[in-house]
N, C-alpha and C positions, 0 to 999 in steps of 0.2 A: 688783718686778713686781706686777701686779695680779691679783686672783683672778678667776675666771670670773663670780662673783656681782657683783663691782664692774663688770666689763665689761658686764653686762646692764642696768645702770642707764640708763634712757632720759632724754634731755634734751628738755624740751618744745620743740616747734617744730623739732626736728632730725630727721635721717634714721635715728634708731634707735640701738641700743646700740653699734654700731661706731664712732660718732662719739666717744662717751665713751672707749672703749678706745683709739682713736687719740690723743686728746688726752692721756690719762694716759701712754701709751707714749712719746709725743713728749716730754712733760715729764720723764719718767724718763730718757730718752736725753740730754736737755740737762743735767740735773743730774749725770749720770754723767760726761759729757764735760767739763763745767765743773770738777768735782772732780779729774779726771785732768790737766787742762791749765793751770789757773790759776797754779800755782807755776812751772812751766817757762816759761809765757808772760811772767810778770812778771820772771823771771830774764833771759831773752833781751832783753826790752825794756830793762831796766836796763843791760845790757851795750852796747846800741845807743843809749843816751842818752835813753830814754823811761821814763815811769811809766805803768802801765796800771791803769785802774779799771773797775768794772762798774756797770751800772745796768739797771733793768728787772726782770722777774719770773722769768726763767730758765725760762719755761714753753714758749713756742714758739720762742724763739731765745735766744742768749747775746749780750747787748749789751756790747761792750768799747770803751773809749775810750783811745787812747794820746795822751799829752801830752808834748811835748818837754821834757826835764828838764835837759839839759846843753848847753853850748855846742857840743859836737861830735856832737849827735844826727844820725843818718844820715837819708837821704832816706826818705820814707814808703814807697816801693816796696821798699826794702831791708828795712825792718821788716816789711812785709806778707808778703814772701817767707819770712822766718824764722818768722812766725806760722803761715803755711800749712803749712810743714814740720812744726812741732810738732803741729798738728792732725792731719795725715796720719799721723804716727807713733803718735799716741794712738788713732786710729780702728781698730776691730777688723778692718776690711777695707782699711786703708791708703787710705781714700777721703777726699778733700778737693777738692771742685769749687768753683771760683770763678765767680760769675755773669759772663757775657761783657761786660756793660756796666760792669765795675769797672775802676778805681775811679770811683765816682760822686761828683760834687761835691755838697757839702752847705753849709748856712749857715756863715758866718764862716770860709770857707776850708777847712773840714773835708773830708776825702775818706773814702769808705767802701767797704769790700769785704764782700761777702756770701759766706761760705765754708761750704758744705754738707757735712754728715758723715752717716754711716750712722745711720738711725733717724728721718730726717725733720727733724732740727733743723739749725740753722745759726748761725754766728757772724756778727753784724753788727759788723764791726771798723772803727771810725772812728779817723782820725788827724788831730790838730790840726796846723796848719801851723807850721813852724819860723820863727824870726826875726820874730815878730809884735810885737816890742817895740822 
């Protein structure tokens, strides 16, 4: 957590110290959730035929990408449902809300789910298509 002194730092051109506090709190929330979920997420992905990797800064969100790894990799929706349950179980309020427009289509056939958790952060969970070879 941040100290009150850190929270009072003003960012030029912003709306005051509450902006800095919010950004730091959100980054802390993302890092905490990432550290609690990455191993269980990788384990369930492996069981369902996928490998999971991360990218991005882990500041405002947690970017994950699932890549089909075995011939018997499950449908993307099955993997996404398992990921959502792990996030919900790790959340202090059992909170995991998925954006209504999910899954969203992305370049190269990737599909993406945005999964929000307590603290203002969210997982941006992309799944590459199966059988692209």
